[in-house]
ZAKEMI-170586 format. One record per residue (C-alpha): residue number from 0; x, y, z; residue in three letters. Coordinates in nm, 4 decimals, decimal comma, m for minus. Layout:
REM ZAKEMI-170586
    n        c1        c2        c3  res
  NUM         X         Y         Z  ALA
...
END
This chain:
REM ZAKEMI-170586
    n        c1        c2        c3  res
    0    9,3973   10,2539   10,4777  MET
    1    9,5845   10,5577   10,4268  ASN
    2    9,9060   10,5606   10,2115  ILE
    3   10,1270   10,8795   10,2523  LYS
    4   10,4221   10,8074   10,0092  SER
    5   10,5243   10,6194    9,6981  GLU
    6   10,7280   10,3883    9,9257  GLN
    7   10,4190   10,3035   10,1265  GLU
    8   10,2326   10,2234    9,8074  MET
    9   10,4906    9,9913    9,7052  LEU
   10   10,4959    9,8301   10,0581  GLU
   11   10,1241    9,7928   10,0268  PHE
   12   10,1540    9,6018    9,6854  GLY
   13   10,4332    9,3760    9,8245  ARG
   14   10,2099    9,2942   10,1228  ASP
   15    9,8952    9,2243    9,9175  PHE
   16   10,0886    8,9780    9,7148  ALA
   17   10,1556    8,7711   10,0251  LYS
   18    9,7834    8,6661   10,0699  ASP
   19    9,7149    8,6529    9,6908  LEU
   20    9,6015    8,3154    9,5462  THR
   21    9,5613    8,2306    9,1744  ARG
   22    9,3821    8,2783    8,9706  PRO
   23    9,3383    8,6419    9,0485  ALA
   24    9,1766    8,9415    8,8845  VAL
   25    9,2253    9,2802    9,0354  ILE
   26    9,0565    9,5958    8,9074  GLU
   27    9,2198    9,9149    9,0203  LEU
   28    9,0108   10,2255    9,0187  VAL
   29    9,1571   10,5754    9,0799  GLY
   30    9,2322   10,8963    8,8927  ASP
   31    9,5440   10,9547    8,6902  VAL
   32    9,8521   10,9651    8,9084  GLY
   33    9,6741   10,8025    9,1949  ALA
   34    9,9339   10,5306    9,2373  GLY
   35    9,7777   10,2411    9,0389  LYS
   36   10,1024   10,1331    8,8524  THR
   37   10,3111   10,1792    9,1588  THR
   38   10,0798    9,9358    9,3479  PHE
   39   10,1403    9,7027    9,0565  VAL
   40   10,5209    9,7515    9,0949  ARG
   41   10,4949    9,6575    9,4596  GLY
   42   10,2762    9,3625    9,3763  LEU
   43   10,5194    9,2446    9,1203  ALA
   44   10,8007    9,2670    9,3654  GLN
   45   10,6087    9,0745    9,6306  GLY
   46   10,5476    8,7905    9,3726  LEU
   47   10,9194    8,7678    9,3070  GLY
   48   10,9267    8,9442    8,9729  ILE
   49   11,2729    9,1019    8,9217  LYS
   50   11,1832    9,2761    8,5866  GLU
   51   11,1081    9,6587    8,5982  ALA
   52   10,7282    9,7096    8,5948  VAL
   53   10,6303   10,0064    8,3763  THR
   54   10,2789   10,1536    8,2887  SER
   55   10,1003    9,9852    8,0079  PRO
   56    9,9243   10,3100    7,9176  SER
   57   10,0509   10,3198    7,5509  PHE
   58   10,0866    9,9484    7,5039  THR
   59    9,7447    9,8477    7,6676  ILE
   60    9,9001    9,5442    7,8221  SER
   61   10,2312    9,4149    7,9660  LYS
   62   10,3063    9,0627    8,0798  SER
   63   10,5602    8,9440    8,3398  TYR
   64   10,6680    8,5876    8,4023  ALA
   65   10,5994    8,4674    8,7658  LEU
   66   10,8958    8,2739    8,9113  PRO
   67   10,6804    7,9644    8,9807  ASP
   68   10,4788    7,9568    8,6423  GLY
   69   10,1951    8,1698    8,5189  GLY
   70   10,2107    8,5374    8,4404  ARG
   71   10,1248    8,8763    8,5879  LEU
   72    9,9419    9,0590    8,3179  VAL
   73    9,8810    9,4363    8,3613  HIS
   74    9,6277    9,6045    8,1398  TYR
   75    9,5401    9,9774    8,1064  ASP
   76    9,2108   10,0384    7,9008  PHE
   77    9,2397   10,4294    7,9557  TYR
   78    9,2806   10,4925    7,5814  ARG
   79    9,0264   10,2213    7,4762  LEU
   80    8,6660   10,3348    7,4880  PRO
   81    8,5991    9,9957    7,3124  GLU
   82    8,8388    9,7184    7,4051  PRO
   83    8,8202    9,5426    7,0487  GLY
   84    9,0565    9,2547    7,0261  LEU
   85    9,2065    9,3257    7,3664  MET
   86    8,8921    9,1839    7,5152  GLU
   87    8,9774    8,8416    7,3741  ASP
   88    9,3342    8,8573    7,4995  ASP
   89    9,1939    8,9488    7,8393  LEU
   90    8,9422    8,6646    7,8542  ILE
   91    9,2161    8,4237    7,7518  GLU
   92    9,4423    8,5556    8,0294  ASN
   93    9,1650    8,5491    8,2960  ILE
   94    9,0848    8,1872    8,1971  ASN
   95    9,4510    8,0738    8,2704  ASP
   96    9,4362    7,9629    8,6327  ALA
   97    9,8103    8,0366    8,6703  GLU
   98    9,7684    8,3954    8,5992  ASN
   99    9,7232    8,7218    8,7983  ILE
  100    9,5580    8,9859    8,6053  ILE
  101    9,5427    9,3615    8,6999  VAL
  102    9,3367    9,6056    8,5189  ILE
  103    9,3354    9,9803    8,5278  GLU
  104    9,0421   10,1787    8,3835  TRP
  105    8,8246    9,8762    8,3361  GLY
  106    8,4877   10,0392    8,2732  GLU
  107    8,4833    9,9255    7,8975  SER
  108    8,5422    9,5653    8,0019  ILE
  109    8,3265    9,5490    8,3144  ALA
  110    8,1014    9,2713    8,1695  ASP
  111    8,4048    9,0512    8,1199  VAL
  112    8,5379    9,0642    8,4734  LEU
  113    8,4514    8,7720    8,6969  PRO
  114    8,2145    8,8475    8,9843  LYS
  115    8,4643    8,7366    9,2483  GLU
  116    8,7310    8,9765    9,1082  HIS
  117    8,9066    9,2037    9,3588  ILE
  118    8,8407    9,5779    9,3439  LYS
  119    9,0754    9,8282    9,4886  ILE
  120    8,9917   10,2013    9,4855  GLU
  121    9,2567   10,4584    9,5245  ILE
  122    9,1389   10,8092    9,6220  LYS
  123    9,3363   11,1220    9,6714  TYR
  124    9,3133   11,2820   10,0219  THR
  125    9,4864   11,5775   10,1941  GLU
  126    9,7225   11,3310   10,3500  GLU
  127    9,8161   11,1290   10,0484  GLY
  128    9,5841   10,8307    9,9175  ARG
  129    9,3134   10,6332   10,0729  GLU
  130    9,2797   10,2732    9,9721  ILE
  131    8,9289   10,1220    9,9618  ILE
  132    8,8954    9,7347    9,9109  LYS
END
């Protein structure tokens, strides 16, 4: 799938939310600026979250209440070569069947991710972005 604009990435996230069942763990792979957080903003909108979604790059994680219970928890492990205590937090949130977890830069916690997690790769192309699921 090719994405040509920020608006299309938001739409992709909103559409993705329609078929998502809980619990869900989504790993996003892509370079800095590829549109990972934009996807999460669209996903949040599609899940009914009204709160502004921002990048957790400096806070490592951000959590948003889902309208029907549970949470959307967004992690960014870019600045953590070792997850430390954040690994415990991640495991706790993964084990909550009401949650949707989204992880950026998940290499350092790859062994914690469930086998059945969703992996979305976002690659730069001349036309914009290519989504690989």
